[in-house]
C-alpha positions as CSV (number, residue, x, y, z in Angstrom):
1,M,0.0,0.0,0.0
2,Q,2.8,2.4,0.9
3,L,4.6,1.7,-2.3
4,Q,1.5,2.3,-4.4
5,Q,0.9,5.5,-2.5
6,E,4.5,6.7,-3.3
7,I,4.1,5.7,-6.9
8,Q,0.8,7.7,-7.1
9,E,2.4,10.7,-5.4
10,L,5.3,10.5,-7.9
11,K,2.9,10.4,-10.8
12,Q,1.1,13.4,-9.4
13,T,4.4,15.3,-8.9
14,K,5.4,14.6,-12.5
15,Q,2.0,15.7,-13.7
16,I,2.3,19.0,-11.8
17,L,5.8,19.5,-13.1
18,Y,4.7,18.8,-16.7
19,Q,1.7,21.2,-16.3
20,S,4.0,23.9,-14.8
21,R,6.5,23.5,-17.6
22,A,3.7,23.6,-20.2
23,F,2.3,26.7,-18.6
24,L,5.7,28.4,-18.5
25,E,6.3,27.6,-22.1
26,S,2.9,29.0,-23.0
27,V,3.6,32.2,-21.2
28,L,7.1,32.6,-22.8
29,N,5.9,31.7,-26.3
30,S,3.0,34.2,-26.1
31,S,5.1,37.0,-24.7
32,L,5.6,40.1,-26.9
33,D,9.1,40.4,-25.3
34,G,12.1,38.3,-26.3
35,I,13.1,36.2,-23.3
36,A,16.1,33.9,-22.9
37,A,18.3,32.3,-20.2
38,M,21.9,31.9,-21.1
39,Q,24.9,30.2,-19.4
40,A,28.3,31.8,-19.5
41,V,31.0,29.9,-21.4
42,R,34.4,30.4,-19.8
43,D,38.0,29.8,-21.0
44,S,39.3,26.8,-19.2
45,T,42.5,28.5,-18.3
46,T,41.7,32.2,-17.7
47,R,38.1,31.6,-16.6
48,E,37.2,34.6,-18.7
49,I,33.8,34.6,-20.3
50,T,34.2,34.0,-24.1
51,D,30.6,33.4,-25.1
52,F,27.1,32.6,-23.8
53,R,25.1,29.4,-24.5
54,F,21.3,29.5,-24.8
55,L,19.5,27.4,-22.2
56,M,16.0,28.6,-23.0
57,A,14.5,31.0,-25.6
58,N,11.1,32.1,-26.8
59,P,10.1,32.9,-30.5
60,V,10.6,36.6,-30.1
61,I,14.2,36.2,-29.1
62,G,14.6,33.9,-32.0
63,N,13.4,36.7,-34.4
64,F,15.9,39.1,-32.8
65,F,18.8,36.7,-33.6
66,D,17.4,35.8,-37.0
67,S,16.9,32.2,-36.0
68,S,14.2,29.9,-34.7
69,H,14.0,29.7,-30.9
70,E,14.4,25.9,-31.1
71,H,17.7,26.3,-32.9
72,L,18.9,28.7,-30.3
73,I,18.8,26.1,-27.5
74,G,22.3,24.9,-26.8
75,N,23.8,27.2,-29.4
76,F,26.5,29.9,-28.8
77,M,25.5,33.5,-28.9
78,V,28.7,35.1,-30.2
79,K,30.1,32.2,-32.2
80,N,27.0,31.6,-34.3
81,L,24.3,34.2,-33.7
82,F,25.8,37.5,-32.7
83,K,26.8,38.6,-36.2
84,N,23.6,40.4,-37.3
85,Q,23.4,44.1,-38.1
86,I,21.8,44.9,-34.8
87,I,24.9,43.7,-32.9
88,K,27.3,45.2,-35.4
89,D,25.8,48.6,-34.6
90,N,26.1,48.0,-30.8
91,S,29.4,46.2,-30.5
92,T,29.8,46.9,-26.7
93,L,26.7,44.9,-25.8
94,F,28.6,41.6,-25.3
95,N,31.0,43.2,-22.8
96,C,28.0,44.7,-21.0
97,L,26.4,41.3,-20.7
98,K,29.7,39.9,-19.3
99,Q,29.7,42.6,-16.7
100,V,26.3,41.5,-15.5
101,V,27.6,38.1,-14.7
102,E,30.9,39.3,-13.1
103,T,29.4,42.2,-11.1
104,K,25.9,40.8,-10.4
105,K,24.6,44.2,-11.4
106,S,21.6,44.3,-13.8
107,L,21.7,46.0,-17.2
108,N,18.9,48.1,-18.5
109,Q,19.8,50.1,-21.7
110,E,18.3,51.1,-25.0
111,L,19.7,49.7,-28.2
112,Y,19.3,51.4,-31.5
113,Y,19.9,50.2,-35.0
114,E,19.0,51.1,-38.5
115,I,18.4,48.8,-41.5
116,N,17.4,50.1,-44.9
117,N,16.8,53.5,-43.5
118,I,14.3,52.1,-41.0
119,K,14.9,53.1,-37.4
120,N,14.5,50.6,-34.6
121,W,14.9,50.7,-30.8
122,Y,15.0,47.9,-28.3
123,Q,15.2,47.9,-24.5
124,I,17.7,45.3,-23.3
125,I,17.3,44.0,-19.7
126,A,19.8,41.5,-18.4
127,V,19.8,40.1,-14.8
128,S,22.5,37.8,-13.3
129,L,21.4,34.2,-13.1
130,N,24.0,32.0,-11.3
131,D,26.9,31.9,-13.8
132,G,24.8,33.3,-16.6
133,I,22.0,35.8,-17.3
134,S,18.3,36.1,-18.0
135,L,17.8,38.3,-21.0
136,T,14.7,40.3,-21.9
137,I,14.5,42.2,-25.2
138,R,11.6,44.6,-25.7
139,D,10.7,46.4,-29.0
140,I,10.2,50.0,-28.0
141,T,10.3,51.5,-31.5
142,Q,6.7,52.8,-31.5
143,T,7.2,54.2,-28.0
144,K,10.4,56.1,-29.1
145,F,8.6,57.4,-32.2
146,L,5.8,58.7,-30.0
147,E,8.3,60.3,-27.6
148,L,10.1,62.0,-30.5
149,E,6.9,63.2,-32.0
150,L,5.7,64.6,-28.7
151,S,9.1,66.2,-28.2
152,R,8.9,67.8,-31.7
153,Q,5.4,69.0,-31.0
154,A,6.5,70.6,-27.8
155,R,9.0,72.7,-29.7
156,V,6.9,73.6,-32.8
157,D,4.4,76.4,-33.0
158,S,1.0,74.8,-33.8
159,L,-0.2,77.7,-36.1
160,T,2.9,78.5,-38.2
161,N,4.6,75.1,-38.0
162,I,8.0,76.7,-37.2
163,A,9.9,76.6,-33.9
164,N,8.1,78.0,-30.9
165,R,9.5,80.2,-28.1
166,R,10.7,77.2,-26.1
167,R,12.7,75.9,-29.0
168,F,14.1,79.4,-29.6
169,D,15.3,79.7,-26.0
170,E,16.9,76.3,-26.1
171,Y,18.6,76.8,-29.4
172,L,19.9,80.3,-28.6
173,E,21.5,79.1,-25.4
174,Q,23.0,76.1,-27.2
175,E,24.5,78.1,-30.0
176,W,25.6,80.9,-27.6
177,Q,27.7,78.4,-25.6
178,R,29.1,76.9,-28.8
179,Y,30.2,80.2,-30.3
180,R,31.5,81.3,-26.9
181,R,34.0,78.4,-27.1
182,E,34.7,79.0,-30.8
183,K,34.9,82.8,-30.5
184,R,32.7,83.3,-33.6
185,P,29.8,85.6,-34.2
186,I,26.1,84.9,-33.8
187,S,23.3,87.2,-35.1
188,L,19.7,87.7,-34.2
189,I,16.9,89.3,-36.1
190,L,13.6,90.1,-34.4
191,C,10.8,90.7,-37.0
192,E,7.7,92.5,-35.7
193,I,4.5,92.9,-37.8
194,N,3.4,96.5,-37.6
195,N,-0.3,97.3,-37.1
196,F,-1.1,93.7,-36.7
197,E,-3.9,94.2,-34.2
198,S,-5.5,96.8,-36.5
199,Y,-5.3,94.3,-39.4
200,K,-7.0,91.6,-37.3
201,N,-9.7,94.0,-36.2
202,S,-10.4,95.0,-39.8
203,Y,-10.2,91.5,-41.5
204,G,-10.9,89.1,-38.6
205,N,-8.9,86.5,-36.7
206,H,-8.9,84.0,-39.6
207,K,-7.2,86.5,-41.9
208,G,-4.8,87.3,-39.1
209,D,-3.8,83.7,-38.8
210,E,-3.3,83.4,-42.5
211,C,-1.1,86.5,-42.4
212,L,1.1,85.0,-39.7
213,I,1.4,81.7,-41.6
214,K,2.4,83.5,-44.8
215,I,5.0,85.7,-43.1
216,A,6.4,82.7,-41.2
217,Q,6.9,80.8,-44.5
218,I,8.6,83.8,-46.1
219,I,11.0,84.3,-43.2
220,N,11.7,80.5,-43.0
221,N,12.6,80.4,-46.7
222,C,14.9,83.4,-46.3
223,A,16.9,81.7,-43.5
224,K,18.2,78.9,-45.7
225,R,21.0,77.2,-43.9
226,A,20.5,74.1,-41.7
227,I,22.0,75.9,-38.7
228,D,19.6,78.9,-38.9
229,L,16.5,78.8,-36.8
230,V,13.2,80.8,-37.4
231,A,10.8,80.9,-34.4
232,H,7.4,82.4,-33.6
233,Y,8.7,84.6,-30.8
234,R,5.6,86.5,-29.7
235,A,2.1,87.0,-31.0
236,N,3.1,89.3,-33.8
237,Q,6.9,88.7,-33.7
238,F,9.3,86.3,-35.3
239,A,12.9,85.6,-34.4
240,V,15.8,84.5,-36.6
241,I,18.9,83.0,-35.1
242,L,21.9,83.1,-37.5
243,P,24.9,81.3,-36.1
244,N,28.3,82.1,-37.5
245,T,26.9,85.2,-39.1
246,D,28.4,88.7,-39.0
247,A,26.4,91.9,-39.0
248,N,26.5,92.3,-42.8
249,G,25.1,88.8,-43.1
250,A,22.3,89.6,-40.7
251,Y,21.3,92.8,-42.5
252,F,21.4,91.0,-45.8
253,V,18.9,88.4,-44.5
254,A,16.7,91.1,-43.0
255,G,16.6,93.0,-46.3
256,L,15.7,89.8,-48.1
257,I,12.8,89.2,-45.7
258,E,11.6,92.7,-46.2
259,S,11.6,92.5,-50.0
260,K,9.8,89.2,-49.9
261,I,7.1,90.5,-47.5
262,E,6.5,93.5,-49.7
263,K,5.8,91.3,-52.7
264,L,2.9,89.6,-50.7
265,N,1.0,92.9,-50.9
266,I,-0.9,92.2,-47.6
267,P,-2.9,95.4,-46.9
268,H,-1.4,97.7,-44.2
269,I,1.2,95.1,-43.2
270,T,4.9,96.0,-42.9
271,L,7.7,94.7,-40.7
272,S,10.2,96.4,-38.4
273,F,13.4,94.7,-37.5
274,G,15.6,94.5,-34.5
275,I,19.1,93.3,-35.4
276,A,22.0,92.3,-33.1
277,N,25.4,90.7,-33.7
278,M,27.8,89.5,-31.1
279,I,30.8,87.3,-30.4
280,P,29.8,85.6,-27.1
281,T,32.1,86.1,-24.2
282,E,32.3,84.7,-20.7
283,D,30.8,87.8,-19.1
284,L,27.8,88.0,-21.4
285,E,24.7,85.8,-21.3
286,A,22.5,85.0,-24.4
287,K,19.8,87.4,-23.3
288,A,22.2,90.2,-24.1
289,L,21.7,89.4,-27.8
290,I,18.0,89.7,-27.4
291,I,18.2,93.0,-25.5
292,T,20.5,94.5,-28.1
293,A,18.2,93.4,-30.9
294,E,15.2,94.9,-29.2
295,E,17.0,98.2,-28.8
296,N,18.3,98.3,-32.4
297,R,15.0,98.8,-34.2
298,H,14.9,99.4,-37.9
299,P,11.5,100.4,-39.5
300,T,12.8,99.7,-43.0
301,F,15.9,99.3,-45.1
């Protein structure tokens, strides 16, 4: 009786283990994240980690390594599977995984790669597992694109689709610090629409918005270099940051803007300009350029 009971208990234990294993495999195989367990492979003499061997892997991790997850089991990561474009673009990853084993400190980093001009991001999470690691790879491409779009929107004026005041402040400070180090000039043009409130009162808010959009486009087209920045600075005012530009260059751009605006023939609309040019120094802050531009008003050229 006791032997039969022990046999029955053993069968029940095996059944529980089988069900647990089946459940675990189901969870892993249905996961949207790539999941793997890997054993460190060490040099017999130096005991240095030379590779990792897959002990377990789910289908998503197989796709990451351009292989079936069944083929990964027992295979070497570096020797056979670590040669794809993703890893070539992130050559330090293997050393980071080695450090997880040696230091017992977890790794959590973003991995970026680009194939055929398609951008991709993954989050890599590695945790020490005896003399190996558990590895989770999560596709965060859509999340990153959303973050980038939200960041872009936070710096773009919704009406004119050019940079907003926040982006202007960031860029001016960035370029001010750059040209302080390089001891080169930076220019600023403040373009103010004269009689804009009267124009809106006469023609309505819709026409006022159209006016702002047209003028923004003109100014943006006149500041042609990639390093130039045009921003909607205030309600009826635009700003043009011209890095590595002397005073003559700034006046030339302002004159070009004025001539283009005149050709629009918008009734009663003209621009006045505030122009400043400086070589940043240690004792000056970026706002000095703004103050100078506001003081140096030019009704026309």
